Structure formats: structure tokens, C-alpha cells
C-alpha positions as CSV (number, residue, x, y, z in Angstrom):
1,M,-20.5,-28.9,-18.7
2,A,-21.8,-28.3,-15.2
3,N,-18.3,-27.5,-14.0
4,L,-17.8,-24.9,-16.7
5,L,-21.1,-23.2,-15.8
6,L,-20.0,-23.2,-12.2
7,Q,-16.7,-21.6,-13.1
8,I,-18.4,-18.9,-15.2
9,L,-20.9,-18.2,-12.4
10,V,-18.3,-17.9,-9.6
11,T,-16.0,-15.8,-11.8
12,A,-18.9,-13.5,-12.6
13,C,-19.6,-13.1,-8.9
14,F,-15.9,-12.3,-8.3
15,L,-16.0,-9.7,-11.2
16,G,-19.2,-8.3,-9.6
17,V,-17.2,-7.5,-6.5
18,V,-14.5,-5.8,-8.5
19,I,-17.0,-3.7,-10.4
20,V,-18.7,-2.6,-7.2
21,L,-15.4,-1.1,-6.0
22,F,-15.6,1.5,-8.8
23,F,-18.8,3.0,-7.2
24,E,-17.6,4.8,-4.1
25,D,-21.2,5.6,-3.0
26,K,-22.0,1.9,-2.8
27,D,-21.5,-0.2,0.3
28,Y,-19.0,-2.7,-1.2
29,I,-19.1,-4.9,1.9
30,Y,-22.9,-5.6,1.4
31,Y,-22.4,-6.6,-2.3
32,T,-19.3,-8.6,-1.5
33,F,-21.3,-10.6,1.1
34,A,-24.2,-11.1,-1.4
35,F,-21.9,-12.3,-4.2
36,I,-20.0,-14.7,-2.0
37,I,-23.2,-16.2,-0.7
38,I,-24.4,-16.8,-4.3
39,A,-21.1,-18.3,-5.3
40,G,-21.0,-20.5,-2.2
41,I,-24.5,-21.8,-2.7
42,A,-23.9,-22.6,-6.4
43,T,-20.6,-24.4,-5.5
44,A,-22.2,-26.4,-2.7
45,Y,-24.9,-27.5,-5.1
46,F,-22.4,-29.1,-7.5
47,I,-19.5,-29.9,-5.2
48,P,-20.3,-31.6,-1.8
49,E,-17.0,-30.4,-0.3
50,A,-18.3,-26.8,-0.3
51,R,-21.2,-27.7,2.0
52,S,-19.1,-27.8,5.1
53,L,-18.5,-24.7,7.2
54,D,-15.0,-26.0,7.9
55,F,-14.1,-25.6,4.2
56,Y,-14.8,-21.9,4.3
57,I,-13.0,-21.3,7.6
58,S,-10.0,-23.2,6.3
59,Q,-9.7,-20.9,3.3
60,I,-9.2,-17.8,5.4
61,E,-5.6,-16.8,6.2
62,W,-6.1,-16.0,9.8
63,D,-2.5,-14.9,10.6
64,V,-2.9,-12.3,7.8
65,V,-6.2,-11.1,9.3
66,F,-4.7,-10.7,12.8
67,F,-1.6,-8.9,11.5
68,L,-3.7,-6.5,9.5
69,I,-5.8,-5.7,12.6
70,T,-2.7,-5.0,14.7
71,M,-1.1,-2.8,11.9
72,F,-4.3,-0.8,11.5
73,A,-4.6,-0.4,15.3
74,I,-0.9,0.8,15.6
75,V,-1.5,3.4,12.9
76,E,-4.5,4.6,14.7
77,V,-2.4,5.0,17.9
78,L,0.2,7.0,16.0
79,K,-2.4,9.1,14.2
80,E,-4.3,9.8,17.4
81,N,-1.2,11.1,19.1
82,L,0.0,13.1,16.1
83,I,3.4,11.4,15.9
84,F,3.6,11.5,12.1
85,D,2.4,15.1,12.1
86,E,5.1,16.1,14.5
87,L,7.7,14.4,12.3
88,A,6.5,16.4,9.3
89,R,6.5,19.6,11.3
90,L,10.1,19.1,12.5
91,I,11.2,18.6,8.9
92,V,9.6,21.8,7.8
93,V,11.1,23.8,10.6
94,K,14.6,22.4,10.1
95,Y,14.8,22.6,6.3
96,G,12.4,25.4,5.6
97,N,15.1,27.8,4.4
98,S,16.5,25.4,1.8
99,P,13.8,24.5,-0.8
100,R,15.8,21.8,-2.5
101,K,16.8,20.1,0.7
102,L,13.2,20.3,1.9
103,F,12.1,18.6,-1.3
104,Y,14.6,15.7,-0.9
105,V,13.9,15.3,2.8
106,I,10.2,15.3,2.5
107,C,10.3,12.7,-0.4
108,T,12.7,10.5,1.5
109,V,11.0,10.6,4.9
110,S,7.5,10.2,3.5
111,T,8.6,7.3,1.3
112,L,10.3,5.5,4.2
113,L,7.2,6.0,6.4
114,A,5.1,4.6,3.6
115,T,7.1,1.3,3.7
116,I,5.6,0.6,7.2
117,V,2.4,2.8,7.1
118,E,-0.4,2.8,4.6
119,D,0.5,5.3,1.8
120,L,-2.9,7.0,2.2
121,S,-2.2,7.9,5.8
122,V,1.2,9.4,4.8
123,A,-0.4,11.5,2.1
124,M,-3.1,12.7,4.5
125,I,-0.3,13.9,7.0
126,F,2.2,15.3,4.6
127,A,0.1,17.0,1.9
128,P,-1.4,19.8,4.1
129,I,2.0,20.5,5.8
130,I,3.7,20.7,2.4
131,I,1.2,23.3,1.2
132,V,1.6,25.4,4.4
133,A,5.4,25.2,4.3
134,T,5.8,26.0,0.6
135,R,3.5,28.9,0.7
136,K,5.4,30.3,3.6
137,L,8.5,30.1,1.4
138,N,6.6,31.7,-1.5
139,M,7.0,28.4,-3.4
140,R,4.7,26.5,-5.6
141,P,3.4,23.4,-3.7
142,A,2.8,21.3,-6.8
143,A,6.4,20.1,-7.2
144,Y,6.6,19.0,-3.6
145,L,3.2,17.3,-3.7
146,L,4.1,15.5,-6.9
147,G,7.4,14.3,-5.5
148,M,5.8,13.0,-2.3
149,T,3.0,11.1,-4.0
150,I,5.0,9.6,-6.8
151,C,7.8,8.5,-4.5
152,I,5.5,6.9,-1.9
153,N,4.0,4.9,-4.7
154,I,7.1,2.8,-4.9
155,A,7.5,2.4,-1.1
156,A,5.6,-0.8,-1.0
157,T,8.3,-2.6,-2.9
158,L,10.8,-2.5,0.0
159,T,9.1,-4.2,2.9
160,P,6.6,-7.1,3.5
161,F,4.3,-4.7,5.4
162,G,4.5,-1.8,2.9
163,S,1.0,-2.7,1.7
164,A,-1.9,-5.0,2.6
165,Q,-1.1,-6.9,-0.6
166,N,2.5,-7.5,0.5
167,I,1.3,-8.9,3.9
168,I,-0.8,-11.4,2.0
169,I,2.1,-12.3,-0.4
170,T,4.6,-12.6,2.5
171,D,2.3,-15.0,4.3
172,A,1.7,-17.1,1.2
173,F,5.3,-17.5,0.3
174,N,6.9,-17.5,3.8
175,L,8.9,-14.3,3.1
176,D,10.4,-11.9,5.7
177,I,11.8,-8.4,5.8
178,L,15.4,-9.6,5.0
179,W,14.1,-11.4,1.9
180,F,12.5,-8.1,0.7
181,I,15.6,-6.0,1.4
182,M,18.0,-8.5,-0.3
183,N,15.8,-9.2,-3.3
184,L,14.0,-5.9,-3.8
185,G,16.2,-3.5,-1.9
186,P,18.5,-2.8,-4.9
187,Y,15.5,-2.2,-7.2
188,F,13.9,0.2,-4.6
189,V,17.1,2.2,-4.2
190,L,17.7,2.5,-7.9
191,C,14.1,3.4,-8.6
192,F,13.9,5.9,-5.8
193,L,17.1,7.7,-6.7
194,V,16.2,7.9,-10.4
195,T,12.7,9.2,-9.6
196,L,14.1,11.9,-7.2
197,V,16.6,13.2,-9.7
198,L,14.2,13.3,-12.6
199,L,11.5,15.0,-10.5
200,D,14.0,17.6,-9.4
201,K,15.1,18.3,-13.0
202,L,11.7,18.1,-14.6
203,S,9.5,19.7,-12.0
204,L,11.2,21.2,-8.9
205,S,13.8,23.2,-10.8
206,K,11.1,25.1,-12.8
207,D,9.3,26.1,-9.6
208,I,12.2,26.7,-7.1
209,D,12.7,30.4,-7.9
210,F,9.0,31.1,-8.5
211,C,7.4,33.6,-6.0
212,K,3.7,33.3,-5.6
213,Q,2.0,36.6,-5.1
214,N,-1.1,37.3,-3.0
215,I,-1.5,33.6,-2.1
216,C,0.5,33.2,1.1
217,A,-1.3,33.4,4.4
218,E,-0.1,35.8,7.1
219,E,3.1,34.7,8.9
220,E,1.3,34.5,12.2
221,E,-1.4,32.3,10.7
222,L,1.2,29.9,9.3
223,G,3.0,29.8,12.6
224,E,-0.2,28.8,14.3
225,V,-0.9,26.0,11.8
226,L,2.5,24.5,12.5
227,K,2.3,25.1,16.2
228,D,-1.1,23.3,16.5
229,R,0.6,20.1,15.3
230,K,3.3,20.2,18.0
231,V,3.6,17.1,20.2
232,E,5.3,16.8,23.6
233,R,8.9,15.9,22.9
234,N,9.1,13.0,25.4
235,Q,6.0,11.4,23.9
236,F,7.4,11.8,20.4
237,V,10.7,10.3,21.3
238,K,9.1,7.3,23.1
239,N,7.0,6.5,20.0
240,L,10.0,6.7,17.7
241,I,11.8,4.2,19.9
242,A,8.7,2.0,20.0
243,L,8.6,2.2,16.2
244,G,12.2,1.1,16.0
245,I,11.4,-1.8,18.4
246,F,8.5,-2.8,16.2
247,I,10.8,-3.0,13.1
248,V,13.3,-5.1,15.1
249,L,10.4,-7.4,16.1
250,L,9.4,-7.8,12.5
251,V,12.9,-8.9,11.6
252,V,13.5,-11.3,14.5
253,I,10.0,-12.9,14.8
254,P,9.0,-15.0,11.8
255,E,5.3,-14.8,12.7
256,L,4.3,-11.3,11.7
257,Y,1.0,-11.4,13.6
258,L,2.9,-12.1,16.9
259,A,5.3,-9.2,16.3
260,G,2.3,-7.0,15.6
261,L,0.5,-8.0,18.7
262,I,3.5,-7.4,20.9
263,A,4.1,-4.0,19.3
264,L,0.5,-3.0,19.6
265,L,0.6,-3.7,23.4
266,L,3.7,-1.5,23.6
267,F,2.2,1.4,21.7
268,V,-1.0,1.3,23.8
269,L,1.1,1.2,27.0
270,I,3.1,4.3,26.1
271,N,0.1,6.2,24.8
272,P,-2.4,6.1,27.7
273,L,-5.7,8.0,27.2
274,K,-6.9,10.9,29.3
275,Q,-10.0,10.3,31.3
276,E,-12.8,12.8,30.8
277,N,-12.8,15.7,33.2
278,K,-9.8,14.1,35.0
279,D,-6.0,14.5,35.0
280,K,-5.4,10.8,35.2
281,K,-4.6,8.6,32.2
282,H,-5.5,5.0,31.6
283,I,-4.5,2.3,29.2
284,S,-7.2,1.3,26.7
285,L,-6.6,-1.2,23.9
286,S,-10.3,-1.4,23.3
287,Y,-10.4,2.3,22.4
288,Y,-7.9,1.9,19.6
289,L,-9.4,-1.3,18.3
290,K,-12.7,0.5,18.0
291,Q,-11.0,3.1,15.7
292,V,-9.9,0.4,13.2
293,D,-11.9,0.3,10.0
294,Y,-12.8,-3.4,9.7
295,K,-14.4,-3.2,6.3
296,L,-11.1,-4.1,4.6
297,I,-10.7,-7.1,7.0
298,Y,-14.1,-8.4,6.0
299,F,-13.3,-7.8,2.4
300,F,-10.1,-9.8,2.6
301,I,-12.0,-12.7,4.3
302,C,-14.5,-12.8,1.4
303,L,-11.7,-12.7,-1.2
304,F,-9.9,-15.7,0.5
305,I,-13.1,-17.7,0.3
306,F,-13.6,-16.7,-3.4
307,V,-10.2,-18.0,-4.2
308,G,-10.9,-21.2,-2.4
309,L,-14.1,-21.7,-4.5
310,M,-12.2,-21.0,-7.7
311,E,-9.5,-23.5,-6.8
312,L,-12.2,-26.0,-6.0
313,N,-13.9,-25.6,-9.4
314,G,-10.7,-25.6,-11.4
315,T,-10.6,-21.9,-12.5
316,I,-7.2,-21.3,-10.9
317,G,-5.7,-24.3,-12.5
318,A,-7.0,-23.2,-15.9
319,L,-5.4,-19.8,-15.5
320,E,-2.1,-21.3,-14.4
321,D,-2.1,-23.5,-17.5
322,L,-2.8,-20.5,-19.7
323,I,0.1,-18.4,-18.2
324,E,2.5,-21.3,-18.3
325,G,1.6,-22.0,-22.0
326,V,2.3,-18.4,-22.9
327,S,5.8,-18.5,-21.3
328,S,7.0,-21.5,-23.4
329,E,8.9,-22.6,-20.3
330,D,11.2,-19.6,-20.5
331,E,11.7,-18.2,-17.0
332,F,12.3,-14.6,-18.1
333,I,9.3,-14.6,-20.4
334,L,7.2,-16.1,-17.6
335,A,8.4,-13.4,-15.1
336,L,7.7,-10.7,-17.8
337,V,4.2,-12.1,-18.4
338,I,3.5,-12.1,-14.7
339,L,4.8,-8.5,-14.3
340,V,2.8,-7.1,-17.2
341,I,-0.4,-9.0,-16.5
342,T,-0.6,-8.1,-12.8
343,S,0.5,-4.5,-13.6
344,L,-2.3,-4.1,-16.2
345,L,-4.9,-5.7,-14.0
346,S,-3.9,-3.6,-11.0
347,G,-4.1,-0.5,-13.1
348,F,-7.7,-1.1,-14.0
349,L,-8.9,-3.1,-11.0
350,D,-8.4,-3.1,-7.3
351,N,-5.0,-4.8,-6.7
352,T,-6.2,-6.8,-3.6
353,P,-8.5,-9.2,-5.6
354,V,-5.7,-9.4,-8.3
355,T,-3.2,-10.4,-5.5
356,I,-5.4,-13.1,-4.0
357,I,-6.3,-14.6,-7.4
358,F,-2.7,-14.8,-8.5
359,I,-1.2,-16.2,-5.4
360,P,-2.2,-19.9,-6.0
361,I,-1.2,-19.5,-9.6
362,I,2.3,-18.4,-8.7
363,Q,2.5,-21.1,-6.1
364,I,1.8,-23.8,-8.7
365,L,4.3,-22.2,-11.1
366,I,7.2,-22.1,-8.6
367,D,6.6,-25.7,-7.7
368,L,7.5,-26.7,-11.3
369,P,11.1,-27.9,-11.7
370,E,12.0,-25.5,-14.6
371,F,11.3,-22.3,-12.6
372,Y,12.8,-20.6,-9.6
373,R,10.8,-18.9,-6.9
374,G,12.8,-15.6,-6.7
375,P,12.2,-14.0,-10.1
376,L,8.6,-15.0,-10.3
377,V,7.7,-13.7,-6.8
378,I,9.7,-10.5,-7.5
379,A,7.8,-10.0,-10.7
380,F,4.5,-10.6,-8.9
381,I,5.3,-8.1,-6.1
382,L,6.4,-5.4,-8.6
383,G,3.4,-5.9,-10.8
384,I,0.9,-5.7,-7.9
385,N,2.5,-2.7,-6.3
386,L,3.4,-0.6,-9.3
387,G,0.5,-1.3,-11.8
388,G,-2.0,0.8,-9.9
389,N,0.0,3.9,-10.3
390,F,-0.7,4.4,-14.0
391,L,-4.0,6.1,-13.1
392,P,-4.5,8.5,-10.2
393,Q,-7.6,6.6,-9.1
394,G,-5.5,3.4,-8.9
395,S,-3.5,5.0,-6.0
396,A,-5.3,6.1,-2.8
397,A,-2.3,8.4,-2.0
398,D,-2.7,10.1,-5.4
399,M,-6.4,10.7,-4.9
400,M,-5.8,12.0,-1.4
401,T,-3.1,14.4,-2.6
402,L,-5.5,15.7,-5.3
403,E,-8.3,16.2,-2.8
404,V,-6.1,18.1,-0.4
405,S,-4.8,20.2,-3.3
406,R,-8.3,21.1,-4.4
407,D,-9.3,22.0,-0.8
408,N,-6.3,24.3,-0.6
409,K,-6.7,25.8,-4.1
410,V,-3.4,24.5,-5.5
411,K,-4.0,25.6,-9.0
412,D,-1.0,24.0,-10.7
413,L,-1.7,20.4,-9.5
414,S,-4.7,19.0,-11.5
415,Y,-5.9,15.5,-12.3
416,R,-4.5,16.0,-15.8
417,R,-1.0,16.9,-14.6
418,L,-0.9,14.1,-12.0
419,F,-2.1,11.6,-14.7
420,K,0.5,12.8,-17.1
421,V,3.5,12.9,-14.7
422,G,2.4,9.9,-12.5
423,G,1.7,7.8,-15.6
424,L,5.1,8.5,-17.1
425,F,6.9,7.6,-13.9
426,A,4.7,4.5,-13.4
427,A,5.9,3.4,-16.9
428,L,9.5,4.2,-16.0
429,H,9.2,2.1,-12.8
430,I,7.8,-0.9,-14.8
431,V,10.6,-0.6,-17.3
432,L,13.2,-0.5,-14.5
433,G,11.4,-3.6,-13.1
434,I,11.8,-5.5,-16.4
435,G,15.5,-4.5,-16.5
436,Y,16.0,-5.6,-12.9
437,L,14.4,-9.0,-13.6
438,A,16.6,-9.5,-16.6
439,F,19.7,-8.7,-14.5
440,I,18.6,-11.2,-11.8
441,I,17.9,-14.0,-14.3
442,F,20.7,-13.6,-16.8
443,V,23.5,-12.0,-14.7
444,I,23.1,-13.3,-11.2
């Protein structure tokens, strides 16, 4: 009885953390710390093992924490030096006279960038430039914005560092970039191509010959907007080379955090800071580390501890038994259940807590002799990364695109339109995922 009460209390604290995330004006870190303290004290009262500080330290996946810090710092270096902005500017300059080519190139480049950089950052960079470029061409921006944000929503399925959730999953199941490319690459390519073609037919084709009257800015003004984003060519090339080296390091070094640390040192080295009132430059890792938003890091640490407490009190084991019972020991049914449940939960809740809660459940299931690791982990990754796209608020990139659209008075891209189009494509991506799982299990 006491154990059941403990499970209910710890689960209630965990759900409290999830609920706080819906209130953007609240400091979710404060409430997360408060809930974890309540859950920890209650667990320590009933279970002596939870009275040791070593228990809590051991629950934290420190290699994940360090890799996230290095990734966030590298993104700050690239943002500070406008590397992604310059890439977007070059695309607009080169393909500005061909609306359809511009659409395909923007969607492709933004999606590939989102496989290594947080999708929110990609949306922040590309959305304003899309609006400037399309208005220069007397085009509606909405089709391009929809294409970008819907395509980058599937980017995380291709690489182990395409999302923070993938980094955690990669560490838990000892995956690497080659595993992702071999096991999820075919799905990504199929899904991306189908999405592009349908977006072209359903959205872009209707807008491509449309001339917007009295909305374009003056030519000189648009030129200045693009000009302001220009970066020194040598600096841009050096960062692209460094980005390529980083990807190679992620392939050849199994320890992601080590690859991240080496790459971070390289990026800081080739992007020295100017000293105030001086022409000299100096290397400063501390500057970029100060720019990192550590709230997400602290949040992950608390979630790791929550899962440790739920494993200790038997909640995780009970969930595993429930899911296994529903599947009736059929691997396809089990994979389907995992995909659907994680998709639904990620659609209504933040997908990070869902990820961390389900990792130990998946680990237990793949250790059973009747199941294979591949299909279950693939279903897990697809569900976690695709489920949040059903609602605009489930995707940070979608919300950023909407915000930029409002600020720039893009009248034909509303919450309602993004909800309708994005939701339909999210459903399509899930259906393609189910078909892909069936192909893996029954054909391969």
C-alpha cells in the first residue's frame, strides 16, 4: 500500500512538471526543482536507497549533459558570427529568379541544417529572409514558410543529434550516426520527398504566379536587409569546413561528448572575438559558454532523477508490463503501440519527459528474447520526433514561424492554416512511419 502511494505521489510530481511547461510565463525550472525535492524526500522516507546523494548523481547521464552543452555552445558561435544567416542570404541571391527552385533549395537546406542544429534556430534564421526574398519577387511568403517549417519537423529523424531527445536516446541505446542513416535514412528520404512534392502541388503552385500589390518594400530597402547579413567570405568558408570536420568527428568518435568538445574548441579558435576599442582579437571559450541557456540542461538533470525515482518505486516496471501485455508478444503490434503512444503523448505533452520516461521501458522490452532492438527503437524515435507536430504549439519551429509571420504581417499564414496543413502532414508522416515499420519487420 505504501509503495502504491509513493508511486502515485512521484507520478503526480512528474505530471506537475509537465503541466507547468504549458504556462510560458512561469519559471519552469523553479517548479521542477520544487517537485523533484518533494518526490525525493517522499522516496527517501520509504526507500533507504534514495537517502544517499550518490544515488541521485548516478541517475544523471553526464555524457548527455556535456554533449548538450557543447552543442548549444557551437550553435551560439555560429549564430554570433551569422554563419547560417549568410548561407540563407546566398541561397536567396542565387535562386531568387526561380521561385520553384528557391522553394526546393530553401526546404532542403533548412531541413539538412535542422538535422544538426535545433529546429527553432533554423526557423529564426530562415523565416525573416524568406519573407524578404518572396516579397522582393512579388510572391506570397506563406507557401515557402509552410514548406520550411513542415520539412524541418522531420529533420530530427535522420541524425542522433537532430534533437535533444535523439541525443538522450542515442546515449541510452549506444547508437551512432551510421545506425541512424542506415535504419532511418530510407524513411527520411521517402518522407521528405513526398512532403516536398505534396507541398508544391497543394500550396506553392497556387501562389507561384500571384503578384502581391502594395506590400513589397522598396528595392533599395530589401537590398540593405540582405546586405546587412553579409559575412566575410573567408570566415564563412572556414566555418563551413569546421562544420564538416565536426560531422566527421561525430562519425568516427563513438563518444559524442568528446567529439563535441573537440569541435567546440575548433569553432572558438576560428571565431576569435574583437576586443573593445581595439583591432586585436582574442580567443574566448568562456564568452560563448556564457551565452548558452542552461535552463534546459538543469531540466534534463531533474528528469533523469525523476526516472531514477520511478524505477526505484516500480512505476517504470508497471508501465512496461502494461505495454507488453497490450502487444500480445507480437513485434509489429508492439512497435505500433510504441509509435502511437509516444506520438500522442508528444503531441499533448513536452516530448523530453516522454522520452526519458520511455527509455527504461524500451530497454526492458528489447532485452526480452521475443523482440528485436531495431524496430522498437525506430518506432520510439519516430513517435517522439513526429508526434509533437500535430499541433503548432508542439513544435518550437512552428511557433517561431508564426511569430515571425505576425511581426511581418503575413496575412495568409495563420495559426488555423498551420494547424490544418501541419496536422495533415504530421498524420501523413506517422502513416509513412507505420508502413516503414511493417516493411522492416515483414519484408527485411
